Residue frames relative to the residue before (quaternion, step in Angstrom):
aa qw qx qy qz dx dy dz
X 1.0000 0.0000 0.0000 0.0000 0.00 0.00 0.00
X 0.2985 -0.7538 0.5649 0.1532 3.55 -0.98 0.95
X 0.2660 -0.7755 0.5509 0.1563 3.60 -0.64 1.06
X 0.5046 -0.6435 0.4803 0.3170 3.52 -1.05 0.71
X 0.3786 -0.7000 0.5578 0.2359 3.54 -1.02 0.79
X 0.4009 -0.7299 0.4925 0.2530 3.60 -0.64 1.05
X 0.0702 0.8044 -0.5849 0.0764 3.60 -0.80 0.96
X 0.0200 -0.8473 0.5307 0.0009 3.61 0.45 1.15
X 0.7905 0.2250 -0.1158 0.5577 3.55 1.21 -0.43
X 0.5917 -0.5148 0.4421 0.4352 3.58 -1.18 0.16
X 0.6050 -0.5722 0.3902 0.3927 3.63 -1.02 0.69
X 0.8182 0.2366 -0.1995 0.4845 3.53 -0.87 1.04
X 0.6356 0.5239 -0.3480 0.4477 3.58 1.19 -0.36
X 0.1301 -0.7916 0.5929 0.0697 3.55 -1.10 0.74
X 0.2744 0.7607 -0.5320 0.2510 3.57 1.17 0.51
X 0.7843 0.2658 -0.2164 0.5172 3.58 -0.79 0.95
X 0.6417 0.4880 -0.3380 0.4857 3.66 1.19 -0.02
X 0.2160 -0.7587 0.6021 0.1234 3.54 -1.20 0.59
X 0.1280 -0.8100 0.5718 0.0240 3.54 -0.83 1.11
X 0.2166 -0.7262 0.6407 0.1236 3.57 -1.08 0.84
X 0.0662 -0.8090 0.5840 -0.0096 3.50 -0.74 1.13
X 0.2383 -0.7747 0.5730 0.1213 3.55 -0.60 1.14
X 0.8018 0.1985 -0.1814 0.5337 3.57 -1.06 0.74
X 0.2478 0.8413 -0.4458 0.1788 3.55 1.18 0.76
X 0.6075 0.6357 -0.3546 0.3180 3.58 1.09 -0.44
X 0.8147 0.0676 -0.0313 0.5750 3.60 1.15 -0.32
X 0.8044 0.3438 -0.2070 0.4379 3.55 -1.36 0.09
X 0.8435 -0.1331 0.1353 0.5025 3.50 -1.12 -0.86
X 0.6329 0.5498 -0.3307 0.4334 3.55 1.02 -0.74
X 0.6514 0.5156 -0.2908 0.4745 3.52 1.00 -0.89
X 0.6609 0.4965 -0.3013 0.4753 3.59 0.93 -0.92
X 0.6394 0.5307 -0.3279 0.4494 3.59 1.02 -0.77
X 0.6270 0.5406 -0.3391 0.4469 3.55 1.00 -0.85
X 0.6849 0.4635 -0.3020 0.4742 3.62 0.87 -0.78
X 0.6333 0.5265 -0.3453 0.4499 3.62 1.04 -0.67
X 0.6916 0.4659 -0.2838 0.4733 3.57 0.95 -0.86
X 0.6113 0.5245 -0.3570 0.4730 3.56 1.10 -0.63
X 0.6429 0.5353 -0.3221 0.4430 3.58 0.94 -0.75
X 0.6850 0.4675 -0.2740 0.4870 3.54 1.19 -0.63
X 0.6451 -0.5847 0.2795 0.4049 3.53 1.36 0.09
X 0.4972 0.6687 -0.4382 0.3372 3.60 1.23 0.00
X 0.3768 -0.6312 0.6100 0.2960 3.52 -1.30 0.37
X 0.2594 -0.8285 0.4920 0.0654 3.53 -1.07 0.72
X 0.1373 -0.7006 0.6835 0.1522 3.47 -1.37 0.44
X 0.1846 -0.8103 0.5528 0.0605 3.55 -0.58 1.17
X 0.0987 -0.8241 0.5578 0.0072 3.58 -0.52 1.17
X 0.2763 0.6953 -0.6333 0.1979 3.55 -1.02 0.94
X 0.5337 -0.5980 0.4692 0.3708 3.58 -1.22 0.19
X 0.6378 0.5298 -0.3204 0.4581 3.64 1.25 -0.38
X 0.2535 -0.8097 0.5143 0.1250 3.59 -0.01 1.30
X 0.6524 0.5352 -0.3243 0.4276 3.58 0.92 -0.93
X 0.6648 0.4952 -0.3019 0.4708 3.59 0.90 -0.87
X 0.6528 0.5171 -0.3116 0.4576 3.58 0.93 -0.86
X 0.6580 0.5226 -0.3101 0.4447 3.58 0.89 -0.91
X 0.6536 0.5046 -0.2937 0.4816 3.55 1.03 -0.90
X 0.6655 0.5082 -0.2962 0.4594 3.57 0.91 -0.88
X 0.6536 0.5069 -0.3113 0.4679 3.58 0.94 -0.86
X 0.6449 0.5270 -0.3164 0.4542 3.57 0.97 -0.87
X 0.6438 0.5363 -0.3014 0.4550 3.54 0.97 -0.95
X 0.6873 0.4941 -0.2752 0.4558 3.57 0.90 -1.00
X 0.6616 0.4990 -0.3080 0.4674 3.55 0.94 -0.84
X 0.6484 0.5089 -0.3208 0.4667 3.60 0.98 -0.76
X 0.6663 0.4814 -0.2984 0.4850 3.58 1.17 -0.53
X 0.6202 -0.6156 0.3156 0.3699 3.59 1.27 0.13
X 0.3774 0.7307 -0.4903 0.2885 3.57 1.19 0.36
X 0.6237 -0.4814 0.4447 0.4260 3.53 -1.39 0.12
X 0.7425 -0.4234 0.2519 0.4538 3.63 -1.19 0.29
X 0.1155 -0.7816 0.6123 0.0287 3.55 -1.01 0.92
X 0.1058 -0.8143 0.5705 0.0169 3.58 -0.73 1.07
X 0.2367 -0.7651 0.5771 0.1598 3.64 -0.57 1.03
X 0.0413 -0.8065 0.5888 -0.0351 3.55 -0.92 0.95
X 0.1667 -0.8244 0.5349 0.0807 3.57 -0.10 1.26
X 0.1595 0.7718 -0.5938 0.1621 3.57 -0.53 1.25
X 0.3044 -0.6860 0.6234 0.2194 3.55 -1.10 0.72
X 0.3642 -0.7826 0.4647 0.1973 3.55 -0.33 1.26
X 0.5907 0.5586 -0.3713 0.4485 3.61 1.20 -0.29
X 0.6661 0.4783 -0.2892 0.4939 3.60 1.27 -0.29
X 0.2328 -0.8198 0.5099 0.1173 3.54 -0.01 1.26
X 0.6119 0.5374 -0.3534 0.4603 3.59 1.07 -0.67
X 0.6348 0.5257 -0.3409 0.4521 3.60 0.94 -0.73
X 0.6257 0.5362 -0.3312 0.4596 3.59 0.99 -0.80
X 0.7006 0.4724 -0.2637 0.4653 3.54 0.87 -1.00
X 0.6652 0.4859 -0.3184 0.4690 3.60 1.08 -0.54
X 0.7356 0.4527 -0.2325 0.4472 3.60 0.97 -0.87
X 0.6831 0.5553 -0.3216 0.3487 3.60 0.83 -0.90
X 0.6275 0.5345 -0.3744 0.4247 3.66 0.86 -0.67
X 0.6900 0.4694 -0.2845 0.4719 3.58 0.89 -0.81
X 0.6350 0.5235 -0.3338 0.4598 3.53 1.06 -0.66
X 0.6483 0.5085 -0.3084 0.4755 3.55 1.00 -0.84
X 0.6231 0.5208 -0.3384 0.4753 3.61 1.03 -0.71
X 0.6909 0.4834 -0.2907 0.4523 3.58 1.02 -0.70
X 0.7951 0.3298 -0.1563 0.4843 3.61 0.88 -0.92
X 0.4785 -0.6489 0.4540 0.3794 3.58 1.16 -0.46
X 0.8181 -0.2589 0.1859 0.4787 3.54 -1.22 -0.55
X 0.1949 -0.7086 0.6629 0.1433 3.55 -1.16 0.79
X 0.2243 -0.8314 0.5010 0.0859 3.56 -0.41 1.25
X 0.7876 0.2287 -0.0836 0.5660 3.55 1.12 -0.67
X 0.0841 -0.7733 0.6270 0.0428 3.58 -0.95 0.91
X 0.1252 -0.7560 0.6396 0.0601 3.54 -0.88 0.97
X 0.1485 -0.7994 0.5796 0.0547 3.59 -0.29 1.26
X 0.2042 0.7762 -0.5471 0.2377 3.51 -0.25 1.32
X 0.1761 0.7810 -0.5822 0.1418 3.58 -0.84 0.96
X 0.6556 -0.5256 0.3798 0.3869 3.53 -1.29 0.49
X 0.4542 -0.6996 0.4944 0.2446 3.55 -1.07 0.82
X 0.6271 -0.5411 0.4076 0.3844 3.58 -1.26 0.38
X 0.6176 -0.5252 0.4270 0.4005 3.57 -1.27 0.31
X 0.5451 -0.6022 0.4668 0.3498 3.54 -1.27 0.46
X 0.3516 0.7316 -0.5491 0.1990 3.56 -1.31 0.22
X 0.6178 -0.5461 0.4083 0.3916 3.60 -1.22 0.39
X 0.5712 -0.6255 0.4262 0.3176 3.51 -1.06 0.81
X 0.6645 0.5332 -0.3166 0.4170 3.58 0.96 -0.79
X 0.6657 0.4899 -0.3099 0.4698 3.59 1.21 -0.34
X 0.5091 0.6769 -0.4106 0.3378 3.61 1.26 -0.12
X 0.3156 -0.7241 0.5873 0.1765 3.51 -1.15 0.80
X 0.7037 -0.4256 0.3460 0.4516 3.54 -1.33 0.11
X 0.6826 0.4926 -0.2847 0.4587 3.60 0.92 -0.94
X 0.5770 0.5797 -0.3803 0.4317 3.58 1.12 -0.56
X 0.6819 0.4489 -0.2664 0.5124 3.59 1.15 -0.67
X 0.6888 0.5293 -0.3074 0.3884 3.56 0.85 -1.00
X 0.6593 0.5248 -0.3434 0.4146 3.65 0.79 -0.82
X 0.7166 0.4193 -0.2845 0.4792 3.64 0.79 -0.85
X 0.5844 0.5429 -0.3851 0.4642 3.59 1.15 -0.47
X 0.6248 0.5122 -0.3383 0.4825 3.60 1.02 -0.72
X 0.6876 0.5095 -0.2737 0.4389 3.59 0.89 -0.97
X 0.7698 0.3457 -0.1663 0.5101 3.55 0.99 -0.82
X 0.8052 0.3237 -0.1708 0.4666 3.58 0.20 -1.28
X 0.7314 0.4534 -0.2613 0.4373 3.55 0.69 -1.01
X 0.6368 0.5138 -0.3114 0.4832 3.55 1.11 -0.80
X 0.6481 0.5177 -0.3237 0.4551 3.59 0.94 -0.82
X 0.6401 0.5241 -0.3252 0.4581 3.56 0.98 -0.82
X 0.6648 0.4972 -0.3070 0.4653 3.56 0.94 -0.84
X 0.6392 0.5324 -0.3326 0.4443 3.61 0.92 -0.89
X 0.6571 0.5090 -0.3137 0.4591 3.57 0.94 -0.89
X 0.6448 0.5282 -0.3226 0.4485 3.59 0.89 -0.91
X 0.6946 0.4715 -0.2930 0.4575 3.59 0.89 -0.82
X 0.7809 0.3942 -0.1885 0.4464 3.57 0.87 -0.92
X 0.5320 0.6765 -0.4018 0.3129 3.59 1.15 -0.50
X 0.6355 0.5358 -0.3773 0.4083 3.69 0.81 -0.75
X 0.6599 0.4917 -0.3079 0.4774 3.62 1.02 -0.78
X 0.6137 0.5378 -0.3565 0.4550 3.58 0.99 -0.69
X 0.6717 0.4844 -0.3032 0.4714 3.59 0.91 -0.93
X 0.6590 0.5177 -0.3235 0.4394 3.58 0.91 -0.83
X 0.7315 0.4017 -0.2314 0.5000 3.60 1.04 -0.76
X 0.3570 -0.7630 0.4548 0.2890 3.55 1.39 -0.17
X 0.6862 0.3852 -0.3217 0.5266 3.56 0.99 0.85
X 0.2158 0.7855 -0.5593 0.1536 3.55 -0.73 1.02
X 0.0220 -0.7748 0.6317 -0.0119 3.56 -1.04 0.86
X 0.0389 -0.7658 0.6419 0.0048 3.57 -0.88 1.00
X 0.0182 0.8108 -0.5821 0.0582 3.58 -0.57 1.11
X 0.1623 -0.8020 0.5730 0.0458 3.56 -0.72 1.12
X 0.2616 -0.7376 0.6047 0.1478 3.52 -0.83 1.08
X 0.0404 -0.8367 0.5436 -0.0530 3.55 -0.29 1.34
X 0.4885 -0.6274 0.4883 0.3596 3.60 -0.56 -1.16
X 0.5871 -0.5665 0.4403 0.3749 3.53 -1.20 0.44
X 0.5087 0.6614 -0.4057 0.3731 3.59 1.25 -0.28
X 0.5446 0.6084 -0.4230 0.3929 3.64 1.12 -0.26
X 0.7226 0.3620 -0.2257 0.5439 3.53 1.28 -0.34
X 0.7933 0.0887 -0.0038 0.6024 3.51 1.03 -0.86
X 0.3255 -0.7699 0.5127 0.1960 3.65 -0.05 1.27
X 0.3366 -0.7506 0.5449 0.1625 3.50 -1.06 0.95
X 0.5133 -0.6616 0.4465 0.3155 3.66 -0.76 0.93
X 0.8403 0.1712 -0.1674 0.4863 3.55 -1.13 0.80
X 0.6559 0.4259 -0.3514 0.5146 3.62 1.14 0.47
X 0.0496 0.8830 -0.4660 0.0281 3.53 1.01 0.91
X 0.6820 0.4603 -0.2985 0.4835 3.59 0.86 -0.87
X 0.6355 0.5300 -0.3239 0.4585 3.53 0.96 -0.85
X 0.6365 0.5298 -0.3232 0.4579 3.60 0.89 -0.89
X 0.6771 0.5008 -0.2877 0.4560 3.56 0.95 -0.90
X 0.6857 0.4708 -0.2930 0.4715 3.58 0.85 -0.93
X 0.6571 0.5037 -0.3293 0.4539 3.61 0.91 -0.83
X 0.6199 0.5339 -0.3412 0.4628 3.56 1.07 -0.67
X 0.6269 0.5264 -0.3332 0.4678 3.55 1.04 -0.74
X 0.6426 0.5226 -0.3180 0.4613 3.57 0.98 -0.80
X 0.6617 0.5135 -0.3087 0.4508 3.57 0.94 -0.87
X 0.6542 0.5071 -0.3060 0.4704 3.58 1.05 -0.82
X 0.6341 0.5264 -0.3189 0.4682 3.56 1.06 -0.85
X 0.6761 0.5003 -0.3061 0.4460 3.58 0.89 -0.89
X 0.6677 0.4967 -0.3191 0.4536 3.59 0.86 -0.87
X 0.6217 0.5330 -0.3345 0.4664 3.58 1.03 -0.74
X 0.6892 0.4754 -0.2935 0.4614 3.56 0.83 -0.97
X 0.5845 0.5968 -0.3815 0.3958 3.61 1.01 -0.57
X 0.6855 0.4513 -0.2725 0.5021 3.57 1.24 -0.46
X 0.7069 0.4723 -0.2505 0.4632 3.57 1.29 -0.33
X 0.6143 0.5940 -0.3534 0.3806 3.56 1.10 -0.67
X 0.6017 -0.5479 0.4346 0.3860 3.56 -1.19 0.48
X 0.6721 -0.5423 0.3296 0.3816 3.56 -1.20 0.60
X 0.6787 0.5121 -0.2947 0.4362 3.61 1.05 -0.64
X 0.7041 0.4119 -0.2471 0.5229 3.59 1.25 -0.16
X 0.1150 -0.7935 0.5953 0.0520 3.54 -0.78 1.05
X 0.1029 -0.7659 0.6279 0.0923 3.54 -1.30 0.40
X 0.0534 0.7890 -0.6045 0.0963 3.55 -0.89 1.01
X 0.3208 -0.7245 0.5741 0.2064 3.55 -1.32 0.35
X 0.1797 -0.7151 0.6587 0.1496 3.52 -1.26 0.56
X 0.2045 -0.7990 0.5628 0.0560 3.50 -0.90 1.09
X 0.1778 -0.8073 0.5525 0.1068 3.60 -0.09 1.19
X 0.3206 -0.7034 0.5965 0.2160 3.54 -1.22 0.64
X 0.7825 -0.2164 0.1992 0.5488 3.54 -1.03 -0.82
X 0.0520 0.8341 -0.5413 0.0923 3.57 -0.14 1.27
X 0.5346 -0.6854 0.4190 0.2623 3.52 -0.96 1.00
X 0.3324 0.7370 -0.5110 0.2919 3.57 0.35 1.26
X 0.6834 -0.4644 0.3616 0.4319 3.55 -1.29 0.16
X 0.5872 0.5862 -0.3572 0.4288 3.59 1.08 -0.78
X 0.6909 0.4795 -0.2938 0.4543 3.56 0.84 -0.98
X 0.6317 0.5312 -0.3358 0.4538 3.56 1.02 -0.78
X 0.6382 0.5232 -0.3248 0.4620 3.59 1.03 -0.72
X 0.6549 0.5148 -0.3057 0.4612 3.54 1.01 -0.86
X 0.6514 0.5204 -0.3159 0.4528 3.57 0.95 -0.85
X 0.6535 0.5068 -0.3157 0.4653 3.56 0.98 -0.80
X 0.6441 0.5194 -0.3168 0.4636 3.61 0.93 -0.86
X 0.6736 0.4933 -0.2902 0.4676 3.60 0.86 -1.00
X 0.6308 0.5437 -0.3351 0.4405 3.59 0.97 -0.89
X 0.6665 0.5106 -0.2935 0.4571 3.58 0.91 -0.96
X 0.6905 0.4892 -0.2865 0.4493 3.58 0.88 -0.89
X 0.7325 0.4150 -0.2215 0.4921 3.57 1.07 -0.76
X 0.3932 -0.7296 0.4752 0.2953 3.57 1.21 -0.33
X 0.5351 0.5739 -0.4184 0.4574 3.55 1.08 0.85
X 0.5910 -0.5617 0.4307 0.3870 3.56 -1.28 -0.01
X 0.6358 -0.5191 0.4160 0.3914 3.53 -1.28 0.38
X 0.6251 0.5448 -0.3316 0.4500 3.56 1.04 -0.80
X 0.6570 0.5158 -0.3131 0.4519 3.59 0.99 -0.74
X 0.6069 0.5411 -0.3296 0.4799 3.52 1.15 -0.76
X 0.7010 0.4711 -0.2751 0.4593 3.56 0.80 -1.01
X 0.6135 0.5357 -0.3477 0.4646 3.58 1.06 -0.64
X 0.6547 0.5055 -0.3234 0.4596 3.59 1.02 -0.76
X 0.6241 0.5223 -0.3417 0.4701 3.58 1.13 -0.61
X 0.6995 0.4937 -0.2803 0.4340 3.58 0.83 -1.01
X 0.5515 0.6060 -0.3797 0.4296 3.55 1.24 -0.49
X 0.6808 0.4798 -0.2786 0.4783 3.60 1.19 -0.53
X 0.6859 0.5082 -0.2615 0.4504 3.59 1.23 -0.31
X 0.3989 -0.7386 0.4788 0.2573 3.63 -0.48 1.04
X 0.6186 0.5498 -0.3344 0.4509 3.59 1.15 -0.57
X 0.2671 -0.8194 0.4639 0.2049 3.57 1.31 -0.40
X 0.7057 0.3511 -0.2737 0.5512 3.56 1.06 0.81
X 0.5442 -0.5599 0.4900 0.3876 3.54 -1.31 0.20
X 0.4549 -0.6512 0.5285 0.2995 3.53 -1.20 0.50
X 0.3869 -0.7043 0.5410 0.2480 3.55 -0.99 0.83
X 0.5801 -0.6033 0.4069 0.3659 3.64 -0.98 0.77
X 0.5962 0.5733 -0.3634 0.4287 3.65 1.07 -0.66
X 0.6262 0.5282 -0.3479 0.4559 3.62 1.08 -0.63
X 0.6366 0.4956 -0.3157 0.4994 3.59 0.98 -0.81
X 0.6470 0.5229 -0.3276 0.4480 3.62 0.91 -0.86
X 0.6299 0.5399 -0.3500 0.4351 3.62 0.99 -0.70
X 0.6492 0.4838 -0.3205 0.4917 3.60 1.06 -0.73
X 0.6173 0.5289 -0.3431 0.4707 3.62 1.01 -0.70
X 0.6537 0.5271 -0.3075 0.4475 3.55 0.88 -0.94
X 0.6435 0.5114 -0.3348 0.4607 3.57 0.97 -0.77
X 0.6682 0.5062 -0.2937 0.4594 3.57 0.87 -0.95
X 0.6695 0.5003 -0.2833 0.4703 3.58 1.18 -0.60
X 0.6302 0.5896 -0.3145 0.3954 3.55 1.26 -0.44
X 0.6593 -0.4956 0.3817 0.4171 3.60 -1.28 0.19
X 0.5958 0.6063 -0.3555 0.3886 3.56 1.15 -0.57
X 0.7054 0.4650 -0.2496 0.4733 3.57 1.25 -0.48
X 0.2955 0.8072 -0.4805 0.1742 3.58 1.20 0.34
X 0.6996 0.4598 -0.2819 0.4686 3.59 1.17 -0.46
X 0.6017 0.5355 -0.3588 0.4716 3.60 1.26 0.12
X 0.1137 0.8119 -0.5414 0.1863 3.53 -0.48 1.22
X 0.8592 0.1312 -0.0954 0.4853 3.56 -0.82 0.97
X 0.5148 0.6484 -0.4183 0.3736 3.61 1.15 0.48
X 0.2565 -0.7108 0.6270 0.1892 3.57 -1.31 0.30
X 0.1258 -0.8234 0.5533 0.0076 3.57 -0.33 1.35
X 0.2451 -0.7775 0.5642 0.1306 3.61 -0.61 1.09
X 0.0610 -0.7296 0.6803 0.0355 3.54 -1.11 0.90
X 0.2877 0.8085 -0.4298 0.2808 3.51 0.47 1.28
X 0.5238 -0.6494 0.4223 0.3544 3.62 1.14 0.23
X 0.6545 -0.5407 0.3059 0.4310 3.59 1.18 0.39
X 0.3503 0.7870 -0.4662 0.2012 3.58 1.26 0.20
X 0.6645 0.5116 -0.3275 0.4352 3.60 0.87 -0.84
X 0.3584 -0.7499 0.5247 0.1842 3.51 -1.10 0.84
X 0.5714 0.6074 -0.3733 0.4065 3.55 1.26 -0.44
X 0.4961 -0.6445 0.4997 0.2979 3.56 -1.26 0.53
């Protein structure tokens, strides 16, 4: 028997869809917000920085985007998520797309990590993502359209030296996502995007930290990174956002449980 392929929208169009973007105030999250707005989606922008979110929402609305709702939440505070999300869903209706995105843990050797070094990023990434899915999934099922996209890291395939806690937390996210891909209803997909060396503030902070520890310049650190990348450049956040937008679109309904690298070819694994 041939099952019908659900197609509530034209391929690539997100008019009538609502996306919640975590970590929306900067970097890949910010670029993703603009990409989804350009495709026609209405947005909920999540970050702990209320001022940045309000300014961003105002700018987007003035540019003619669909409705944009700033939502200041500290993703490490599970109680706050559970208190805020029900009221927000009642106000905006169904959230069809969740972009789970948050700042990564600090660099450092794994053997030096404390329990709290693991717990805080697990709250910010894994626990927050689980809560967001629980709150939004009923609406996705009711509307017969759902996309969950996790911004993780290439470290889920190839652990990165001196990012021990991050490697561990990212691996947990990847395992969570793959497990959910077998449990979610057919109308809801979940996938991961694995950014490589991307031109964001996070990468700048890492390069400065590494340079100080090694006693070299930031330029030397960045040169060592680019030597590993066949593309010979940093990835722009807009490129990563384009991949996220595709996975969030109706065109990606057949893609489920994958981890897509946007890394300029850096990873050596197949």
